[in-house]
N, C-alpha and C positions, 0 to 999 in steps of 0.2 A: 619474259620469254619462256621461263620454266612453266608458268601457268598455261601459256599457249600450247606448249608441248604436251602437257597432260590432257588438254582438251582434245587435241588431235589423236592422242592415244586412245582416249575413251571412245571417240567417234569410230575410229578404225576397229576397235574391239567389238562394238555393237554391230558395225557394218559386216564384220567377218562372221559374227554369229548368224546374221540374217542370211548371208550367202550360204553358209553351211546348212541352214535349215531348208533352203529351197533348192539348192543344187547338189548337195551331198546326200540327199535322201534318195534311196534306191527303190524301184518298184518291187512289190511283193512277188514271190515266185508264182503264186497262183494266177497272176494277171498275164503271164507269158505262156503261150501255148506253142509247144515245139511240134510242129507237124512236118509233113513231107514238103509242104509248099512254103513254110515259114512266113505266113501272112498274118497281119494284125487286123482285128475287126474294126470297122469304122467308129464304133462307140468309144473303143479304147483310144483311138487316135485323137478323137476330139477332146478327151480328158487330158491327154498329154499336152496338147497345144494350150489348153486353158491354164495348166500349171505353169507353163513357160510365160504366158502373158501376166500372170499374178506375180511371178518372180521379177519380171521386168518393172512392173509397177512399184513393187516394194523397193527395188533398187533406186528408182527415181525419187520415191519419198525420202529414203535415207540420204540420198545425195543432197536434196534440198535442205533437210534438217541439219546435215553436217555442215553445209555451207553457211547456214545461219549461225550455228554454234561457233564455227571457226571465226566468222566475222566478228562476233561478239567478244571472243577471247582475244583476238589480235588487235582490238581497238585500244591503244595505250595512251590515255589522256593524262596530262600533268595535274596533280593535286598539290597545291602549295602547302608547306608545313604550317602548323599552328604557330601563332606568335609566341616568342619565348616568355617564360614567366620571370618576373623580377619582383623584388620586395620593395615596397614604397612606404613612406610614412610622412605624416604632416610635421612641419617644424614645431618643436616644443616651445611653448611660451611660458616664461616665468621671470620673476625679478632677478636681477643680477647686480653685483657690485663691480664697478669699474675701478681698475687699479692702474697706477703708474708703475710700470715694471722697469727694472734696471739691474745692472750688475755692479758690484762694488767690492771693497776689501775692509776687513776688520782692522782696527787700530787700537792700541792701548790708551786708556784715558790718562794714565800716568806712566812715564818711562824715564827713569833717572839713572844716570851714571854715578856710581859710588866712587869717590876719589879720596886720596890722602891729602888733607889740607895742612898737615904739618910734616916736617922732615923727621925721619927716623927709620929704625929697622922694624919690619913687620914682625910682631911678637906672636900673634896667634890668629887663626881663622876659626870663627865660632859658629859655623853653619855648614850644612851639606849642600853641595851644588844642586840647584834646581828645586830646592824645597820652598814651601810656603812659610813665610815668617810674618809675625805680627809687628805692628808699629812699635818702635823703640827697642827692638831686639838688637843686641850688640853682635855685629857681624865680623869686624876686624879690630884688632888691638895693635897700636903702633907705639912701642917703646914709651910707656907712660911715666917711668921713673924720673926722667930728665925734666919733663914738664911739671911733674908734681913738685920737684924741688924749686923750680922757678916760681911756682905758685906760692910756696911757703916763703920764699925770699921776698916776693911782693907783699905778702901779708905782714911780714916783719917791718918792711919799710913803711907800710901804712900805719902800723902801731907807733913807730917812731915819729911819723909826721903828726899823729894825733897828740902825742906828748908835747911836741914842740909848739903846736898850736895852743894847747892848754896853758903852757907857760907864757906864750906871747899875749894871750888874752888877759892873764892875771897881771902881767906887767903893764898892759895898756890901761886897765882899770885903776891901778895904783897911780900911774902918771896923770891920769885924768883927774883924780881926786886932789893930787898935789897942785895941779895947775889951777883948779878952782880955788884953792886956798893960797895961791900965788907963792907956793913954796919952791916950785921949779919953773924953769922957762918953758915957753911954748915949743921950742925946738926939741926938748926932751919928749914931749907928748907926740910930736910928729914922728920922731924916730920909733917910738913904741908902736904907733899906728902902722907904720910901714912894716915893722917886724911881724906884727899880728897878721897883716894881709899876706905877707910872704908865707907865713906858716899855713894859712888857709889854702893858698894855691898849691903848696907842697903836699898838703893832705889830699887835695883833689887829684893831683897827679899820681900820688901813691894809690889812691882808690882806682883810678883808671888802669894803672899797671897791674893791680890785683885782678881787675876784671879781665884784662887781656890774658893774663896767666891762667885764669879759670877757663876761658874759652879755648885756649890752646891745649890745656890739659883735657878738656872735653873732646877735642878733635882726635885725641889718641884712641878713643873708642868710636869706631864708625858704626852707627846704628841705622836701622831701617827707618826711613822717613814716613812710611805708610805700610799698610798691609799689602803684601805682594809676593811674587816668586822671584828669587834671586838667581841670577845666572851663574855659570862657572866662574871661579875666581881667576883673575888674570895675573896675579903675582903669587909668589910663594913665601912661606915663613922664612924670616931671616933676610929678606931682600930689602935694600934701602929704597925708600919711597919718598916722594915729595921733595926731591933735591932742588930742582930748578923751577918746576911747575907742578901743579897737581897731577898725581899719578892715578890713573883709573884702576880701581880694584875689582869691580864687578858692575853689574846692572840689575836693577830691581824693576819689575813690571807689575802694575796693578791690572788685574783681569776682570774685576767686578766692581762697577759696571764696565762696559766696553763700547767703543765707538764703532760705527759702520759708516764709511765714507763712500759716496757714489755721486755720479754726475747725471744731470737731467738735460736732455736735448732742448734746444731753444724752442722748437715747435711745441713740445710738451709743456714747457714753461708758459707759453702764450695760452695754450688751451686751458691749463689749470688756473691761470690768473683770470681768464674770462669766466670760467665756471665759478671761481670764488667771488668775482664781482657780481655775477648773476644771483648767487645765493647769499650775498652780503657777508662774506667771511673776510675777516681782517687778516693781516700778515701774522699777527701774534697768534690768532686762532689756527692758522696754517701750521705754525710751529708745534702745535699740540696734536697734529694728526698722528695716528698710530703708524708704526713701521713694522712690517713682517719680513723676517729674514729666514732663508733656508740655505743649508750647505749643499754641496754637490751630491752628497749621499742621502740627503733628507727627502722625504716625500712631502711636498707642500712647503709651508712656511711655518715651522713650529716655534720659532723664536720671536717674541713680541717685544716691542719697545715704542718709542715715540721720536718725532723729529726734535733735534736739538739745535741745529744751526742751518741757516740758509744764507748763502753768499749774497752780498748786495749787488754784485756785478757779474756779467756774463764773460766767460773767457773767450776773447776774440779769436784766438788761434784754434780753439776746438769747437766753439759755438755751444758750450755747455755751461750749466750752472752747478756749482759745487754745493752739495747738500750733505748733512751729517745727521745720523740718528744715534741714539743711545739706548742700550739694551741692558737689562739685568742678566748677569752671568754667574749665578751662585755656584753652579757645578763646574764652572770653568770649561764648558764644552767648546765655546768659541775662543780661539787663540788668535793673537794679532797676526795679520797677514793672510788670513783665510780669504779665498775667493768665494763670494756669497751671491745669492740671488735675493734681490730686494723688491718689494712691492709696497706701494702706499695707496690705500683706498681713498678715493677722492669724490666718487659720485655713485649714485644708485639709480638704476633704470628699471622701470616696470614693463612687463610684457615684452621682454627681449626675445628674438627668434634664435633658436639653437638647433643645429642638426648634428648627427653623428660625424665625428671627425673623419671617419673612414669613407664617408660619402663624398668628400671633397677631392677634386682632382686639380691638376695644375698644368699649364702649358706656358708658352712664351707670353701670352697675353695676361696671365695671372691665374687666380683660383676660380674654379667653377664647380657647379653641381649639375647633375642630370635630373631633369624634371619631366614628368609625364603629364601631358596636357589633357584636355577634355576628350580628344579623339584617341587617347591612348598612344600618342606618338611622342617619342623621346625628344626633348629639347635640351640644348646646352645653355645654361644660365650663368653668366658672369656675376660673381659676387665679391663683396669686400668683407673680409673676415675680421673678427675681433679676437678677444682672449679665449683661452681654452678653459671650459668649466667641466672638470672631470673628463668624461669621454665625449662631451659635446662641445662644439665650436660655435661661438657667437657669430651671427651673420649681421653685419652692419647694414648693407644695402644689397639689392638685387633679388630679394626673395620676399614672397607674400605668405601670410599665415595659411592660406588654403592651397598652397603649392604642394604637389605630391613629389617628394624627393626620393630618388632611387637610393636605397641603402644597402641592398644586396643584389648580386647578379649584375654587377656593373659591366662585366665583360660581354654580357648578352644585350646590354642596353646600348644601341647604336643610334646616335642622333639622326632623326628623320625617319626611323622605322617604327612600326607598331610593336607593342609589347602587351603582355597580359599582366597587369599590375596586381600584386597581392598586397593589400593594405595592412600595415602593421600598426598596432595601437600606439598612441603617444605615450602611454604609461610604460609600455615595454621599451620605448625608445629612450626614455629618460633614465639617467643613471641612478643607481640606488644611493641614498644618502646615509 
């Protein structure tokens, strides 16, 4: 409307100029003769009429031109906007490793409660709570003097039993010699034999008592059974322990190596067993598969290990299979009870299709991508997605290698409408390694 207004203004402007040129021009004074009769000559009258006819013709010409200009200006035809520009790229094709992904928890490979196995008063605590100790380090001492005396008593009884046995053997040999010479009766030899056998039994009993005394004396020093970290002590110095049952003193935990326990769904178990059967992999070889573990704060899976145990049965209540991995943990980064992400590589695929994860949408029917067909019309394509590889998502089904996938300008890409696709190279679409 603004353009039409300017056209009208321009026409009126030039039309007014024409009117002023023909109708505002005045005759020159010398053409008018003022006489007594105030008459005009016939020649001048004819010139005046000719000027009026020229002005009328000019007005007609300007009117026709103005009508044509105004008609052209006021003709408002709709011109559709150009198709919106969107960025598209072809799916990236490259080899990928397929993983079995799960969540699990770390567990100590050894976790032992340190208890008092003898009765007595706790004499000393020989470690600091929460410290790392080596195998054999003495951690607690329980009243050793009493058990040391009992050991010495048992040793003395053993020495006496040895002396008695020695005397019984000497008497047995003497009686045997006299019987052979028929100097004494057979009954004397039998008594000597019984005495010798009793002395041998007494010596064995004394030796056993000595060994028991040694063991009980050793129990007075509670030592670390392996390398690990000892928890806070649960008893205090001077407290009577081991009265009626073993008293727990503390707990020691081994952190290197460490277990990772996780469960695998029954469908994944069937899929892996089928893949193993196809590739000719035995169960023992499956146990040697690597395991990758990541904490909640880790990027990726930096902790490496291998499978250690696969349960022989499926848990009927959960429909899962218990699996365990073992990992080296020299820096003790992994602590028992951590919630971890676990993945196990079990297959490799060549020429898998990947698209940027941001190009995927979802609705009630599942995941989809927007594809531009040969007529530059947007189509919604239902796809089945796989694992995430960096910033790219693996597409299992629903996509072809030559499909142009919308990766930017998704809000402007409406299914069923035309767009102006701007192709992005595959190299730019692939994440940097």
